N, C-alpha and C positions, 0 to 999 in steps of 0.2 A: 291249822297252820297253813295248809295248802289250798289252793284253788286250781282249777284246770289251767288257768293262765300262768301259774307259777311253777308248774311241773316242768323240769328240764327235758329237753330233747337232746338226743345224741347227734352231733354234727361231725362226721368223721371220727376223730379221736377226742373231740371236745364234748363237754356237757354244757349246754347253753340255756340260761334262764335269767329271770329277774331276781335280784337280791332281795331277800326278805329278812326281817328282823328276827333274830333268835333270842335266846335267853340272856345273851351278853355275858356269859360266864367267862369266856376266853378274854373278852375285853377287860374285865375286872382284874385279870391276871397279866395284863400288859400285852396280850396277843389278840387284837381284834380280828374277827373273821367276817368274810362275806359268805352268807349262807344261801344255798340254793337247794331245792328238793330234786334229787336226781336218782330215783330208785332204779332206773335203767343201768346205772353204774354198777349195781350189784350183780349184773349179768356177767361182768368181766373182772370184777375186783371184789375181794373180801373186805369186810370192815377193818379199819386200821388207819395208820398215818402214812401219807405218801408225799413224795416230792413231785412238783409239777409246775405248771405255769397258769397264770390267770390273765386273760385279755379283757381290758376295759377300753372300749373305743379303739383307738390305735395304739394304746400302751400295753406292753407286755411286762408282767411281773413274775419273777421267780416266786414260788409259793410252797408253803407247807400246808398240806391238805389233810383234813380228817374226814373219812367216810364212815358215817354212822350206820348201824344195822338197819335203820329205817329208811336209808337212802339219802339222808341229808349230807350234802357236801359242804364242809366249812373250810374256806380257803383263806389263809393268812398270807398277804403279800409281804414277803420278807423285806424288812427294812422300811416298811411304810405303815406307820400306826395312825396316820392322820387322814386316810382316804375315807370319803363319805360315799358309800356305794348303794345305800338303800334305794330301791326302786330302779336302779340301773341294770341294764342287761350286761352280763359277763359271760365269758366262755372259760371253762376250766379244763385243763388236760392233765391227766395223771401220767407221770413218767416212770417212777420207780417206787417200790414200797420201802418205807423206813422201818416200820414195825407193825405187829398185829395189835389188836385191841388190848387194852389193859383195863382191869377193874380198879377204879380209884377209890372204892369203898374203904374207909378207914385211913386214907392218906391225909396228911396235913396239907394246907395250902402251900407251904414251902416245898414239900415233896412234889406236889403237882407242878409248881413253878420250875423246879429242877428238871422234871421229866419233859416239860414243854421246851426248856432250853436245849435239852438233848435232842428232842425232835427237830427243832429249828436247825441245829448244827448238822444233824443227819440229812435233812432235806437240802440244806445249802450245799452240802458236799455232792449231791446227786444232780443238781440243776446247773 
C-alpha cells in the first residue's frame, strides 16, 4: 500500500502526504475519507477517532479523523462528500480525541453507520 513517496512527514502539528486510495469502506457508508500513511502520528496519538482539520491547497476543512493501528490516517472533511483528493497533497492536524478504537466485529452495517454518525457529531463539536 505504501511507497517511500507516500509516507507522511510531520510538519509542526500537521501530517503531510499524498492521498492514496484505501479500501473505500467508509465511502460506501456515506463518509468518504482521504487516506495518508502517517506512522509517525502513533508517536503522539493512540489509535482511535479524532477531531481535526485537513488542508488541501489553500482550503481548510473541519475533519473527523481515524488513526489506525498501522499508522493510516483517514480524514473525512465534514460536510464534503464530493471532494476528489486522490494523488493530491494534504496536511492533517489532530486537535482532540473523540473516542478510542472499537472492534466492529459482529456489528451490522446500520450499527456501524450509527457509530460513524456519533463520531461525526463528536468531531464537529470539537472543531
